[in-house]
C-alpha positions in Angstrom: 0.0 0.0 0.0 1.2 3.5 -0.9 1.2 6.3 1.6 0.1 9.8 0.6 -0.1 13.2 2.4 -2.9 15.6 2.7 -1.2 18.9 3.6 -3.4 21.9 4.4 -1.2 24.3 2.4 -1.5 27.9 3.6 0.4 31.1 3.6 1.7 30.3 7.1 2.6 26.6 6.8 5.7 24.9 5.6 6.4 26.1 2.0 5.0 23.8 -0.6 8.3 23.4 -2.5 10.2 22.3 0.6 7.3 20.1 1.7 7.1 18.4 -1.7 10.9 17.7 -1.7 10.7 16.3 1.9 7.8 14.1 1.0 9.5 12.6 -2.1 12.8 12.1 -0.2 10.9 10.1 2.5 9.2 7.9 -0.1 5.6 9.2 0.1 3.9 8.6 -3.2 1.5 11.6 -3.4 0.4 15.0 -2.0 -3.3 15.9 -2.0 -3.9 19.7 -1.8 -7.3 21.1 -0.8 -9.2 23.9 -2.4 -11.3 26.8 -1.1 -11.3 29.9 -3.3 -12.5 31.9 -0.3 -14.6 31.5 2.8 -17.7 33.7 3.1 -17.5 35.8 6.2 -21.2 35.2 6.9 -20.5 31.6 8.1 -24.1 30.5 7.7 -23.1 27.0 6.7 -22.0 24.8 9.6 -18.5 23.3 9.5 -19.0 19.6 8.9 -16.4 18.8 11.5 -18.4 20.6 14.2 -17.5 23.7 16.1 -15.7 26.7 14.7 -14.3 26.5 11.2 -10.5 26.1 11.5 -8.4 29.1 10.4 -6.7 27.3 7.6 -9.8 27.0 5.5 -9.7 30.8 4.7 -5.9 30.6 4.1 -5.5 27.8 1.5 -3.2 28.2 -1.4 -4.6 27.8 -4.9 -4.2 24.0 -5.4 -3.0 24.1 -9.0 -0.5 26.8 -8.5 0.8 25.0 -5.4 1.0 21.7 -7.3 2.7 23.3 -10.2 5.4 24.5 -7.8 5.7 21.0 -6.4 6.0 19.6 -9.9 9.0 21.7 -10.6 11.0 20.4 -7.6 10.1 16.7 -7.7 10.4 13.8 -10.2 8.1 11.0 -9.0 5.6 12.5 -6.5 2.0 12.3 -7.6 0.3 15.7 -7.7 -3.3 15.5 -6.5 -6.2 17.6 -5.4 -8.0 16.7 -2.2 -10.4 17.9 -3.3 -11.0 20.2 -6.2 -14.4 21.8 -6.0 -15.1 21.4 -9.7 -18.5 23.1 -9.6 -16.7 26.4 -8.8 -14.7 26.1 -12.0 -15.7 26.7 -15.6 -15.2 23.2 -17.1 -13.1 24.3 -20.2 -10.8 26.3 -17.9 -10.5 23.4 -15.4 -9.7 21.0 -18.3 -6.9 23.3 -19.5 -5.4 23.7 -16.0 -5.4 20.0 -15.3 -4.0 19.1 -18.7 -1.2 21.7 -18.4 -0.2 20.4 -15.0 -0.2 16.8 -16.3 1.8 17.9 -19.3 4.5 19.8 -17.4 4.8 17.1 -14.7 5.1 14.2 -17.2 1.8 12.6 -16.2 1.7 12.8 -12.4 -1.8 14.3 -11.8 -4.5 12.7 -9.8 -7.7 14.8 -9.9 -9.6 14.4 -6.6 -13.1 15.9 -7.0 -16.0 16.6 -4.7 -19.3 18.5 -4.5 -18.2 20.7 -1.7 -20.1 21.6 1.5 -20.1 25.4 1.9 -23.3 26.8 0.4 -22.3 30.5 0.4 -19.0 29.8 -1.2 -20.7 28.1 -4.1 -23.3 30.7 -4.4 -20.6 33.4 -4.8 -19.6 31.4 -7.8 -23.1 31.4 -9.2 -23.6 27.7 -8.4 -27.0 26.4 -7.1 -26.1 24.3 -4.0 -29.1 21.9 -4.5 -28.1 21.0 -8.1 -24.3 20.9 -7.6 -24.0 17.2 -8.0 -25.9 17.2 -11.3 -23.4 19.8 -12.5 -20.5 17.8 -11.2 -21.7 14.7 -13.1 -21.8 16.6 -16.3 -18.3 18.0 -15.7 -17.0 14.5 -15.1 -18.4 13.5 -18.5 -17.2 16.6 -20.3 -13.6 16.7 -19.0 -12.5 13.4 -20.6 -13.9 14.6 -23.9 -11.8 17.8 -23.8 -8.7 15.8 -22.8 -9.0 13.0 -25.3 -10.8 14.4 -28.4 -9.3 16.6 -31.1 -12.6 18.4 -31.4 -14.8 18.1 -28.3 -18.4 19.3 -27.7 -20.9 18.8 -24.9 -24.5 19.7 -24.5 -26.1 19.1 -21.1 -28.3 20.9 -18.7 -25.4 22.7 -17.0 -22.4 22.3 -19.3 -22.8 23.6 -22.9 -20.1 24.1 -25.5 -19.9 23.5 -29.2 -16.9 22.0 -30.9 -13.6 23.2 -29.3 -9.9 22.7 -29.7 -8.0 22.5 -26.5 -4.3 21.6 -26.1 -2.1 20.5 -24.5 -3.5 17.1 -24.0 -2.6 15.4 -20.7 0.5 13.2 -20.7 -1.4 10.3 -19.1 -3.3 8.0 -21.3 -6.2 8.3 -21.7 -6.3 11.1 -19.1 -5.6 11.9 -15.4 -7.7 9.7 -13.2 -10.6 11.3 -11.5 -11.2 10.3 -7.9 -14.5 11.3 -6.3 -14.9 12.0 -2.6 -17.9 11.0 -0.5 -19.4 7.8 0.7 -23.2 7.8 0.1 -24.8 5.4 -2.3 -25.4 8.2 -4.7 -21.6 8.9 -4.7 -20.7 5.2 -5.2 -23.1 5.1 -8.2 -21.4 8.3 -9.7 -18.0 6.7 -9.3 -19.1 3.5 -11.0 -20.4 5.6 -13.9 -17.9 8.4 -14.3 -14.8 8.1 -12.1 -11.6 6.1 -12.1 -11.1 6.3 -8.3 -12.9 6.6 -4.9 -11.5 9.1 -2.3 -13.5 8.5 0.9 -12.8 10.6 4.0 -12.1 8.1 6.8 -13.6 9.1 10.1 -14.4 5.4 10.6 -12.2 2.9 8.7 -14.6 0.0 9.3 -17.5 1.8 7.8 -15.6 2.7 4.7 -14.1 -0.8 4.2 -17.7 -2.2 4.5 -18.7 -0.1 1.5 -16.1 -1.5 -0.9 -18.3 -4.5 -1.9 -21.1 -2.1 -2.6 -18.9 0.0 -4.9 -17.7 -3.2 -6.6 -21.3 -4.2 -7.2 -22.2 -0.9 -8.7 -19.2 -1.1 -11.0 -20.3 -4.6 -12.2 -23.8 -3.2 -12.8 -22.2 -0.6 -15.1 -20.3 -3.2 -17.0 -17.0 -2.3 -15.4 -14.3 -4.4 -13.8 -14.3 -3.3 -10.1 -10.5 -3.3 -10.2 -10.6 -0.5 -12.7 -11.8 1.8 -9.8 -8.8 2.6 -7.6 -9.4 3.4 -3.9 -7.4 5.9 -1.9 -8.4 6.2 1.8 -8.4 9.9 2.6 -7.5 11.7 5.8 -7.2 8.4 7.7 -6.2 8.4 11.4 -2.5 7.7 11.6 -2.8 4.6 13.7 -1.3 1.1 13.2 -4.7 -0.5 13.6 -6.2 1.7 10.8 -3.3 1.1 8.5 -3.4 -2.7 8.9 -7.1 -2.8 8.3 -6.8 -0.8 5.1 -3.9 -2.9 3.9 -6.2 -6.0 4.1 -8.5 -4.4 1.5 -7.9 -3.7 -2.2 -7.2 0.0 -1.5 -4.1 1.2 -3.3 -3.3 4.1 -0.9 -3.9 5.6 2.5 -3.5 9.3 3.0 -2.6 11.1 6.2 -3.4 14.7 7.0 -0.6 17.2 7.6 -1.8 20.2 9.6 -0.5 23.7 8.7 2.5 23.9 11.0 6.0 25.3 10.7 8.7 23.4 9.0 10.3 21.7 12.0 7.0 20.4 13.3 5.9 19.3 9.8 9.1 17.3 9.2 8.8 15.6 12.5 5.2 14.6 11.5 6.5 13.3 8.1 9.1 11.2 9.9 6.4 9.7 12.1 4.2 8.9 9.1 7.2 7.4 7.1 7.3 4.3 9.3 4.3 3.0 7.4 6.0 3.3 4.0 
């Protein structure tokens, strides 16, 4: 099993270039950078983790700029979003950004996607919170077309564009894998239809592991080999018991969170996590 990192990259945490180098030197396989374009000051939407929203949410770096910097100082490290809130992006622009990052990194991008949770944040982007997953489904269908076709078009309810040319194409064939976060039955069905990977947040490892057979059943119902859907267990508790449980599944990767701390504290944390590599 590979070990990845979920660093909450901010303007006050360990610099992303040094973090990426340290991660690669220690043998971590990937970094998964979160996204929030902003946090509305109204704070009407409750924080899913309960209590006050942590400071880092309003200080996050742009994930693609951060990953571009990481690409320039590493050779093997996978460059991932954990997660990209796709509905806050124009699909043609997102396709160009991801393809460019994959091109300059020689095919190291993993695109973690999710529907997001902050209603006011989405509404500031003109996104209807109640229909966000329908929009996301269309984006997950449109992105591969832009990446793989010389002349792509899409006409859905939310995504509309006539024939377009868009280069560079991604370095990966056929395109960077899309991992979808979440763990509801609706999410598992979306993954079976449109995604190449599952990225479940792991508050309870047993509950997530118990859902793998259901995901596999949905994949088979869609005519897919379940093994074609990779599983990366996201933000898992860094505990021996959790790691061993996950290693007994078909999951390819477990990802540990790295809080926004200074460089010395962050390196000590990476050294503790490295024992599982």
